C-alpha positions in Angstrom: 55.6 10.6 -15.9 56.5 7.0 -15.6 55.3 5.3 -12.4 55.0 1.8 -11.3 51.7 0.1 -10.7 51.0 -3.1 -8.7 47.7 -5.0 -8.6 47.9 -8.1 -6.6 45.2 -10.8 -7.2 43.8 -12.7 -4.3 44.6 -16.4 -4.4 41.0 -17.3 -3.8 39.7 -15.6 -6.9 40.2 -16.3 -10.6 40.1 -13.6 -13.3 36.9 -13.8 -15.2 35.4 -12.0 -18.2 32.6 -9.9 -16.8 29.5 -9.4 -18.9 28.1 -6.0 -19.1 25.0 -5.8 -16.8 22.3 -3.5 -18.0 21.7 -0.5 -15.6 18.7 -1.1 -13.3 15.6 0.8 -13.9 15.3 4.0 -12.0 12.4 3.0 -9.9 13.4 2.6 -6.3 11.6 2.4 -3.0 12.3 5.6 -1.1 14.5 5.3 2.0 12.7 5.6 5.3 14.4 8.9 5.9 15.7 11.1 3.1 18.5 13.5 3.9 17.7 17.2 3.4 20.2 20.1 3.0 19.6 21.0 6.6 20.3 17.4 7.6 23.5 17.3 5.6 24.8 20.3 7.4 24.3 18.5 10.6 25.9 15.4 9.3 28.9 17.3 8.0 29.4 19.0 11.4 29.6 15.6 13.2 32.2 14.0 10.9 35.4 13.3 13.0 39.0 13.2 12.2 40.5 9.7 12.0 42.4 10.1 15.2 39.2 10.6 17.1 37.3 7.6 15.7 37.1 4.7 18.0 38.6 1.7 16.2 36.4 -1.4 16.6 38.2 -4.4 14.9 35.0 -6.5 15.3 33.3 -4.7 12.4 36.2 -5.6 10.0 36.4 -9.2 11.4 32.7 -9.8 10.8 32.8 -8.3 7.3 33.7 -11.4 5.3 30.8 -13.3 6.9 28.3 -10.5 6.3 29.5 -10.1 2.7 29.3 -13.8 1.9 25.9 -14.1 3.4 24.8 -11.2 1.2 26.1 -12.9 -1.9 29.5 -11.3 -2.5 31.4 -13.5 -5.0 34.7 -11.7 -5.3 37.9 -11.9 -3.2 38.1 -10.9 0.4 41.3 -10.9 2.3 43.0 -9.7 5.5 46.3 -11.4 4.5 49.3 -9.3 5.7 51.1 -9.5 2.3 48.1 -8.0 0.6 47.3 -5.4 3.2 51.0 -4.2 2.9 50.7 -4.1 -0.9 47.6 -1.9 -0.7 49.2 0.4 2.0 50.9 2.6 -0.6 50.3 4.1 -4.0 52.6 6.5 -5.9 52.0 9.2 -3.2 54.3 10.0 -0.2 51.9 8.2 2.2 51.5 4.8 3.7 48.2 3.7 5.4 47.4 0.1 6.1 43.8 -1.1 5.2 42.0 -3.7 7.3 40.4 -5.6 4.5 40.9 -5.9 0.7 37.9 -6.5 -1.6 38.2 -7.5 -5.2 34.6 -7.5 -6.6 34.0 -9.8 -9.6 31.2 -7.7 -11.0 28.9 -4.7 -10.4 26.6 -6.7 -8.2 29.5 -7.3 -5.8 30.1 -3.5 -5.6 26.4 -3.0 -4.8 26.5 -5.7 -2.1 29.7 -4.2 -0.5 28.1 -0.8 -0.4 24.8 -2.0 1.1 26.6 -4.0 3.8 28.9 -1.2 4.8 26.1 1.4 4.8 24.2 -0.8 7.2 27.0 -1.9 9.4 28.6 1.6 9.7 25.7 2.4 12.1 27.1 -0.3 14.4 30.8 0.1 13.6 31.5 3.7 12.8 35.1 3.1 11.6 33.9 1.1 8.5 34.3 2.8 5.2 34.8 1.8 1.5 37.6 3.3 -0.6 37.8 2.5 -4.3 41.2 1.8 -5.7 42.2 1.5 -9.4 45.8 1.0 -10.7 47.4 2.7 -7.7 49.2 5.3 -9.7 47.7 8.3 -7.9 50.0 10.9 -6.4 47.8 12.5 -3.7 47.0 9.4 -1.5 43.4 9.2 -2.8 43.3 5.4 -2.8 44.6 4.9 0.7 42.5 4.0 3.7 42.6 2.5 7.2 39.4 0.6 6.6 38.2 -1.3 3.5 39.8 -0.9 0.1 37.8 -2.1 -2.9 40.0 -2.9 -5.9 38.2 -1.9 -9.1 41.0 -3.2 -11.4 41.3 -6.9 -10.5 38.2 -8.1 -12.3 36.1 -5.0 -13.5 38.2 -4.4 -16.6 36.0 -5.5 -19.5 36.2 -3.3 -22.6 32.9 -2.9 -24.4 31.9 -1.5 -27.8 33.5 1.2 -29.9 31.0 3.0 -32.0 31.5 5.4 -34.9 28.4 7.4 -35.7 28.2 10.7 -37.6 31.9 11.3 -37.1 31.5 10.8 -33.4 33.5 8.0 -31.7 32.4 6.6 -28.3 33.3 3.5 -26.3 32.3 1.8 -23.1 34.3 0.0 -20.5 34.5 -1.0 -16.9 36.6 1.2 -14.6 39.5 -1.2 -14.3 40.2 -1.2 -18.1 43.8 0.1 -18.6 44.3 3.3 -20.6 46.9 1.6 -22.8 44.4 -1.1 -23.9 41.8 1.5 -24.7 44.3 3.6 -26.6 45.4 0.5 -28.6 41.8 -0.2 -29.6 41.1 3.5 -30.4 44.2 3.6 -32.7 42.5 1.0 -34.9 39.7 3.6 -35.3 42.3 6.4 -36.0 41.3 8.0 -32.7 42.6 8.8 -29.2 41.6 10.2 -25.9 42.9 13.8 -25.7 43.2 14.2 -21.9 45.7 11.3 -21.7 47.9 11.6 -18.6 51.7 10.9 -18.8 51.0 7.8 -16.7 48.7 6.4 -19.5 50.8 3.2 -19.9 50.1 2.2 -16.3 46.9 3.8 -15.2 43.2 2.8 -15.6 40.4 4.7 -17.3 38.2 4.6 -14.1 41.0 5.9 -11.9 41.7 8.7 -14.4 38.1 9.8 -14.3 37.9 9.6 -10.5 40.9 11.9 -10.4 39.7 14.0 -13.4 43.2 13.5 -14.9 44.7 15.6 -17.7 47.9 15.9 -19.7 49.7 17.5 -22.6 46.8 18.0 -24.9 44.5 19.2 -22.1 45.7 22.7 -23.1 43.2 22.6 -25.9 41.0 19.6 -24.9 40.5 19.8 -21.2 40.3 17.1 -18.5 38.8 13.6 -18.5 35.4 15.0 -17.3 35.1 16.9 -20.6 35.0 13.6 -22.5 32.6 11.6 -20.3 29.3 10.7 -21.9 27.8 8.8 -19.0 28.7 6.9 -15.8 27.1 4.0 -14.1 27.6 4.7 -10.4 26.7 2.8 -7.3 25.4 5.4 -4.8 25.2 5.0 -1.0 21.9 3.1 -1.2 23.6 0.2 -2.9 21.9 0.7 -6.3 23.4 1.5 -9.6 22.2 4.6 -11.5 23.2 5.8 -15.0 24.3 9.4 -14.6 24.6 11.6 -17.7 23.9 15.2 -18.8 20.2 16.1 -18.7 18.1 18.7 -20.5 15.7 20.7 -18.3 12.9 18.5 -19.5 14.8 15.3 -18.6 15.8 16.8 -15.3 12.2 17.6 -14.4 11.2 14.0 -15.3 14.0 12.6 -13.2 13.2 14.6 -10.1 9.6 13.4 -10.1 10.8 9.8 -9.5 11.3 8.2 -6.1 14.9 7.1 -5.7 18.3 8.4 -4.6 19.5 9.7 -7.9 16.4 11.8 -8.2 16.7 13.1 -4.6 20.4 14.0 -5.1 19.8 15.7 -8.4 17.0 17.8 -6.9 18.9 18.8 -3.9 22.2 19.6 -5.8 20.1 21.8 -8.1 18.6 23.6 -5.0 22.1 24.0 -3.5 23.5 25.5 -6.6 20.4 27.8 -7.2 20.6 29.1 -3.6 24.4 29.7 -3.7 25.0 30.5 -7.3 26.9 33.7 -6.8 29.2 32.2 -4.2 29.9 29.2 -6.5 30.7 31.4 -9.5 32.9 33.6 -7.4 35.0 30.6 -6.2 35.5 29.0 -9.6 39.3 28.8 -10.1 40.7 31.2 -12.6 43.4 28.8 -13.8 42.5 26.7 -16.8 43.4 23.5 -15.0 41.7 22.5 -11.7 40.9 19.2 -9.9 40.3 20.7 -6.4 37.0 20.5 -4.6 33.7 19.5 -6.1 33.2 21.7 -9.3 29.7 22.8 -8.6 30.3 25.6 -11.2 30.5 22.9 -13.9 27.1 21.2 -13.2 25.2 24.0 -14.9 27.9 26.3 -16.4 25.3 28.2 -18.4 23.6 29.2 -15.1 20.4 28.2 -13.4 18.2 30.8 -15.1 19.3 29.8 -18.6 19.0 26.1 -17.8 15.4 26.6 -16.7 14.7 28.2 -20.0 16.0 25.1 -21.8 19.6 26.1 -22.5 22.4 23.7 -21.7 22.4 20.7 -19.4 22.5 19.6 -15.7 25.4 17.3 -15.5 26.2 15.3 -12.3 29.0 13.5 -14.1 31.0 16.7 -13.5 30.8 16.0 -9.7 31.5 12.2 -10.0 34.5 12.9 -12.2 37.3 14.0 -9.9 35.5 13.0 -6.7 38.1 10.3 -5.9 35.3 7.8 -5.1 34.0 10.0 -2.2 30.4 10.2 -3.4 29.9 7.0 -5.3 31.7 4.1 -7.1 31.9 4.0 -10.9 31.1 0.5 -12.3 30.9 1.3 -16.0 31.5 4.3 -18.2 31.1 5.8 -21.7 33.5 8.3 -23.2 34.0 10.2 -26.4 37.2 10.0 -28.4 38.8 12.3 -31.1 40.4 11.7 -34.4 44.2 11.6 -34.2 45.7 14.8 -35.3 47.5 14.6 -38.7 50.3 16.7 -40.1 51.2 18.4 -36.8 54.2 20.7 -36.6 56.7 20.9 -33.7 58.4 24.2 -32.7 61.1 24.1 -30.1 62.2 27.1 -28.1 65.4 27.0 -25.9 65.0 29.6 -23.1 68.3 30.6 -21.6 66.9 33.2 -19.3 63.9 32.3 -17.1 62.5 35.9 -17.3 61.7 35.3 -21.0 59.7 32.1 -20.6 56.3 33.7 -19.9 56.4 36.0 -22.9 57.2 33.1 -25.3 54.3 31.0 -23.9 51.8 33.9 -24.1 52.9 34.5 -27.7 52.5 30.9 -28.6 49.0 30.7 -27.1 47.7 33.1 -29.7 48.1 30.3 -32.3 45.8 27.9 -30.5 48.5 25.1 -30.1 47.5 21.5 -29.3 50.0 21.6 -26.5 53.0 23.6 -25.0 55.2 21.3 -23.0 58.3 22.1 -21.0 61.3 20.5 -19.4 64.2 22.2 -17.5 67.9 22.3 -17.6 68.3 19.6 -15.0 66.2 17.1 -17.0 68.4 17.8 -20.1 71.6 17.4 -18.0 70.4 14.1 -16.5 69.6 12.8 -20.0 73.1 13.7 -21.2 74.7 12.0 -18.2 72.5 8.8 -18.4 72.3 7.7 -22.1 71.9 4.1 -21.1 68.5 4.9 -19.5 67.0 5.3 -23.0 68.0 1.8 -24.2 64.8 0.4 -22.8 62.7 3.1 -24.5 64.3 3.1 -28.0 65.1 0.1 -30.1 67.9 -0.8 -32.5 69.4 2.0 -34.6 66.8 4.5 -33.5 68.5 4.6 -30.0 71.9 5.6 -31.5 70.2 8.2 -33.8 68.4 9.8 -31.0 71.4 9.9 -28.7 73.6 11.4 -31.5 70.9 14.1 -32.0 70.9 14.8 -28.3 74.7 15.3 -28.0 74.9 17.2 -31.3 72.2 19.6 -30.0 74.1 20.1 -26.8 77.6 20.5 -28.3 76.8 22.2 -31.6 73.5 24.0 -31.5 73.6 25.0 -27.8 77.4 25.3 -27.7 77.6 23.3 -24.5 75.1 25.5 -22.7 71.9 24.0 -21.5 68.7 26.1 -21.7 66.9 26.9 -18.4 63.8 25.7 -20.1 63.0 24.0 -23.4 59.5 24.7 -24.8 57.9 22.2 -27.2 54.9 23.7 -29.1 52.7 21.4 -31.2 50.6 23.2 -33.9 47.8 21.7 -36.0 47.5 21.7 -39.7 45.0 24.5 -39.7 47.3 27.0 -37.9 50.2 26.1 -40.1 48.2 26.5 -43.3 46.8 29.9 -42.1 50.0 31.5 -40.8 52.9 29.3 -41.9 55.2 27.5 -39.5 58.2 29.7 -40.0 56.2 32.8 -39.7 54.8 31.5 -36.4 58.3 30.7 -35.2 59.5 34.2 -36.1 56.5 35.8 -34.3 57.2 33.8 -31.1 60.9 34.7 -31.2 62.4 37.8 -29.7 65.9 39.3 -29.4 67.2 36.6 -27.0 64.7 33.8 -27.8 64.9 31.9 -31.1 62.1 29.5 -31.9 62.8 26.8 -34.5 60.6 24.5 -36.6 61.7 20.9 -36.0 61.7 19.1 -39.3 63.9 16.2 -38.4 61.8 13.4 -36.9 64.8 12.0 -35.0 65.4 15.4 -33.3 61.7 15.6 -32.5 61.8 12.2 -30.9 64.9 13.2 -28.9 63.1 16.2 -27.4 60.0 14.3 -26.5 62.0 11.5 -25.0 63.6 13.9 -22.5 60.3 15.6 -21.7 58.6 12.2 -21.0 61.6 10.9 -19.0 62.0 13.9 -16.7 60.4 12.3 -13.6 62.3 9.0 -14.0 65.6 10.7 -14.8 65.3 12.7 -11.6 65.9 9.5 -9.6 69.5 9.3 -10.9 70.5 12.3 -8.8 70.5 10.3 -5.6 69.3 6.7 -5.7 69.0 6.7 -1.9 66.1 9.2 -2.0 62.7 9.3 -3.5 61.0 12.0 -5.7 58.3 13.3 -3.5 54.9 14.2 -4.9 53.4 17.1 -2.8 54.4 20.2 -4.7 54.0 18.8 -8.2 50.5 20.1 -9.1 50.7 23.9 -8.8 49.6 26.0 -11.7 49.6 29.7 -12.4 48.4 31.9 -15.2 50.9 31.7 -18.1 51.8 35.4 -17.9 53.0 34.8 -14.3 55.1 31.7 -15.2 58.5 33.4 -15.2 58.1 35.2 -11.9 56.6 32.2 -10.3 59.4 29.9 -11.3 62.2 32.3 -10.3 60.8 32.1 -6.8 60.4 28.3 -7.0 64.1 27.9 -7.8 65.0 30.3 -4.9 63.0 28.2 -2.5 64.4 24.9 -3.6 67.8 26.3 -2.8 66.6 27.7 0.5 65.4 24.2 1.5 68.6 22.6 0.0 66.7 20.2 -2.2 66.8 19.5 -6.0 64.0 18.7 -8.4 63.9 18.1 -12.1 61.0 20.1 -13.6 58.7 19.3 -16.5 55.1 20.2 -17.2 52.5 21.9 -19.3 53.8 25.3 -20.1 50.6 26.5 -21.9 48.7 26.0 -18.6 51.5 27.4 -16.4 51.4 24.0 -14.8 54.7 22.6 -13.4 55.5 19.1 -12.1 58.5 18.9 -9.8 59.4 16.3 -7.2 62.0 17.3 -4.6 64.3 14.4 -3.8 63.7 13.5 -0.1 64.8 10.8 2.3 61.7 9.2 3.8 63.8 7.2 6.3 64.8 10.6 7.9 62.5 11.4 10.8 62.7 15.1 10.0 61.2 14.7 6.5 57.5 14.9 7.6 58.1 18.3 9.2 60.0 19.4 6.1 57.1 18.4 3.8 54.6 20.4 5.8 56.9 23.5 6.0 57.7 23.4 2.2 54.0 22.8 1.3 53.0 25.9 3.3 55.6 28.1 1.6 55.3 26.8 -2.0 51.5 26.8 -1.9 51.5 30.4 -0.7 53.7 31.4 -3.6 51.4 29.8 -6.2 48.4 31.7 -4.7 50.5 34.9 -4.6 50.7 34.6 -8.4 47.0 34.0 -8.8 47.5 30.3 -9.1 46.1 27.0 -7.9 47.6 24.2 -5.8 45.8 21.4 -7.6 45.8 21.3 -11.4 45.3 17.6 -12.3 46.4 15.2 -9.5 43.5 16.0 -7.2 43.2 16.7 -3.4 43.6 13.3 -1.7 45.4 13.4 1.7 48.0 15.9 0.7 45.9 18.9 -0.5 42.5 18.5 1.2 43.8 20.2 4.4 45.0 23.2 2.2 41.8 23.9 0.3 41.0 26.8 2.5 43.8 28.6 0.8 42.0 28.7 -2.5 38.3 28.6 -1.6 36.2 30.7 0.8 34.9 29.3 4.1 31.4 29.3 2.6 32.5 27.4 -0.5 34.2 24.7 1.7 30.9 24.4 3.5 29.1 23.9 0.2 31.6 21.1 -0.7 30.8 19.4 2.6 27.1 19.7 1.9 27.6 18.2 -1.5 29.5 15.2 -0.2 26.8 14.7 2.5 24.0 14.8 0.0 25.5 12.0 -2.0 26.9 10.1 1.0 24.9 10.8 4.2 26.8 8.1 6.2 30.2 9.1 4.9 31.1 5.6 3.8 32.9 6.4 0.6 36.6 7.2 0.9 36.3 9.6 3.9 38.9 12.2 4.6 39.5 13.2 0.9 38.1 16.3 -0.7 36.4 17.4 2.5 36.7 16.8 6.2 40.4 15.9 6.3 41.0 13.0 8.6 44.5 11.8 8.1 47.4 13.6 9.8 49.9 14.3 7.1 53.0 14.0 9.3 51.8 10.7 10.9 50.9 9.0 7.6 53.9 9.8 5.5 55.8 6.7 4.4 59.0 5.7 6.2 60.6 3.9 3.3 62.1 5.3 0.0 
């Protein structure tokens, strides 16, 4: 969905081209005291909520002096204008940081981490929260301490390599998705887990949230496409983290540094608690909640020790929201752009029939199954001028004519409750035939149709992509609120789930345009709320409780692809066992014993939701 992104450069810094610094050798002096699993349990139990932490402004005031003495070359600011700019992202929250850092290179990130790790022992309120393009919806990049902007300078794009039909690229975390996409297009390739915010988000932020999108139905999340990550860990050193064979894992754990210690202790944690971890793995295809310990060795510990599969800590770094380390460089795989795809559209006039249509379509292994609702279509019909900025010249008039012809002639002035868009690849069409597939998906009251006219196809995709932005036209004095937008249920439960969702929206007297990823049973909807109204925070909490309970009732998840952040971390007990939550805490503490990285997200919620909700629309 379209969202705005603001990155404000500090006056004292100039944008520079950052050379890729080779990862440091993995030979470190061991810390004076290495945390053990028992020690991490003790650490986790001592972590306090933000409200109980004594605020000592001296630590933040001394920070610039300490950083400069340590060799930090980037921007450091406590200017009110900048602090205000970094107080919000695309979430419903507003939290003012004390200091903004804009590192010029990896060494600056290492220095900042080292200084904060040392000084947090004197000033316990110090912490370091990475921020990318600020397009996140869960409040993951907000902090009341130090924000470290990874987009201002760390945005170098490295090499694109084609080898044995495999395409890989490297870049720094601040590289924008749209720029990577443009370069990949010259190689006839793309990144399959692209989010709908790809025009305004960064690659590093997408990995940190483990983002996903339309094609994730077949191709998964960002974590599924990571080759390796350069990560600054709590000791202030950078380590290259990648999937390891058992032989490589054994070699690593014999070394004497933090990467080796963490790998060994995460392995031990999984080995000891494997049954509990497997039992808690979400059943929905999409998930970005918690730390996915089940993905580190998906083949199981026993098979890994026999040489099967890999041990992959990138699965924990991806989606960690910067809570266990800071990514400074990354390598990802890409995929050839799909050729000769076929679009099938299904207008659903009765909600009860949506699930059956989706389940039928899934049998043909589609690339994606996208959905938008009646309100999205209605808002498009009422606001044709909105599309002038998205379509140029004669194409605008052709697409608009197609939209009104569809409504007046094909739909006979009725708007479907849902419109499903199903993309099939050439293999499926050659095997079964597009019209045969359309007939098989259809039923007595549901008629699927192959879309052959490219203008009609463009019209349908324009409405799907514009759903979020169009929702703002309902009431320009309110704001679409992101707090219910990430629920997902098994596709077979889609109809029953959404019937109840519509009933609850009426119950709370709010409206929300709906779009999403039908193949995953994953809906995005943003109730229009007035954040200047003092009753809104209580309404948010009340709605969240009821809507989340409904998703769980239908064997769903509350966190498909937008991550936990401030909004969902306090609710993770609804989908994970008490023991699993404790394992998440231990995982975070193993990586970050002093809790310096983005505290209050993923585990140990610190921010009071009602007190930190924004007060402006």
